[in-house]
C-alpha positions as CSV (number, residue, x, y, z in Angstrom):
1,X,81.0,80.9,31.0
2,X,80.1,78.2,28.5
3,X,78.6,74.9,29.5
4,X,77.6,71.9,27.5
5,X,74.8,69.5,28.2
6,X,73.1,66.5,26.7
7,X,69.3,66.3,26.0
8,X,68.2,63.0,24.7
9,X,70.6,62.7,21.8
10,X,71.1,66.4,21.2
11,X,74.1,68.4,22.4
12,X,73.6,72.0,23.5
13,X,75.8,74.9,24.3
14,X,75.0,77.6,26.8
15,X,76.6,81.0,26.1
16,X,76.8,84.4,27.6
17,X,73.7,85.4,25.6
18,X,71.5,83.4,28.1
19,X,73.3,84.3,31.3
20,X,70.5,86.6,32.5
21,X,67.7,84.2,31.5
22,X,65.5,82.8,34.3
23,X,62.1,81.3,34.5
24,X,59.3,81.4,37.1
25,X,56.3,79.2,37.5
26,X,52.8,80.8,37.6
27,X,51.2,80.6,41.0
28,X,49.2,77.5,40.1
29,X,52.3,75.8,38.5
30,X,50.4,75.3,35.3
31,X,52.7,77.6,33.3
32,X,56.1,79.2,33.2
33,X,57.2,82.7,32.3
34,X,60.7,83.3,30.9
35,X,62.8,86.4,31.5
36,X,65.1,86.9,28.5
37,X,67.7,89.6,27.9
38,X,65.5,91.3,25.2
39,X,62.5,90.8,22.9
40,X,64.3,88.4,20.5
41,X,61.9,85.4,20.0
42,X,63.0,82.1,21.5
43,X,62.1,78.6,20.5
44,X,61.2,76.3,23.5
45,X,60.8,72.5,23.6
46,X,59.9,70.3,26.6
47,X,61.4,66.8,27.0
48,X,60.6,64.0,29.5
49,X,63.3,62.0,31.4
50,X,63.6,59.6,28.4
51,X,64.5,62.4,26.0
52,X,61.1,62.3,24.2
53,X,59.9,65.7,23.0
54,X,56.5,66.3,24.6
55,X,56.0,69.8,23.6
56,X,56.9,71.1,20.1
57,X,59.2,74.1,20.0
58,X,57.1,77.2,20.3
59,X,58.0,80.7,19.4
60,X,58.2,82.5,22.7
61,X,58.3,86.3,23.1
62,X,58.3,87.7,26.7
63,X,56.1,88.2,28.6
64,X,54.1,85.2,27.2
65,X,53.3,82.3,29.6
66,X,54.1,78.8,28.4
67,X,51.1,76.6,29.2
68,X,52.2,73.3,31.0
69,X,48.7,72.2,32.1
70,X,48.8,69.1,29.8
71,X,51.9,67.8,31.5
72,X,51.7,65.5,34.5
73,X,53.7,66.3,37.7
74,X,57.3,65.3,37.3
75,X,60.7,66.3,36.1
76,X,61.2,67.6,32.6
77,X,63.9,69.3,30.5
78,X,63.2,72.7,28.9
79,X,65.4,73.5,25.9
80,X,65.6,77.2,25.0
81,X,67.0,78.3,21.6
82,X,67.7,82.0,21.7
83,X,69.5,83.5,18.8
84,X,72.7,81.4,18.4
85,X,72.5,80.2,22.0
86,X,70.9,77.1,23.5
87,X,70.2,76.3,27.1
88,X,68.6,73.5,29.1
89,X,66.7,74.0,32.4
90,X,65.2,71.3,34.6
91,X,61.5,71.7,35.4
92,X,60.2,70.0,38.6
93,X,56.5,70.4,39.3
């Protein structure tokens, strides 16, 4: 299944490459851990509701934890670039 979405002014396409991807918060909700299909590095960026990038794209290799402790509680968009695929997930914490 392919889905398209809008993040700020960027379009993104989700492909089968990211179907098995999921994320979980650490117990204290100060970080997230992604589960990806393999060890291919992913680039991740966090945006606020206005589409402003708050966290620069980082190179993520599982099982690394992405530190969210600098972000205030709220709703954010996490953009994951994995190979040729891009996905957006909503973070509420």
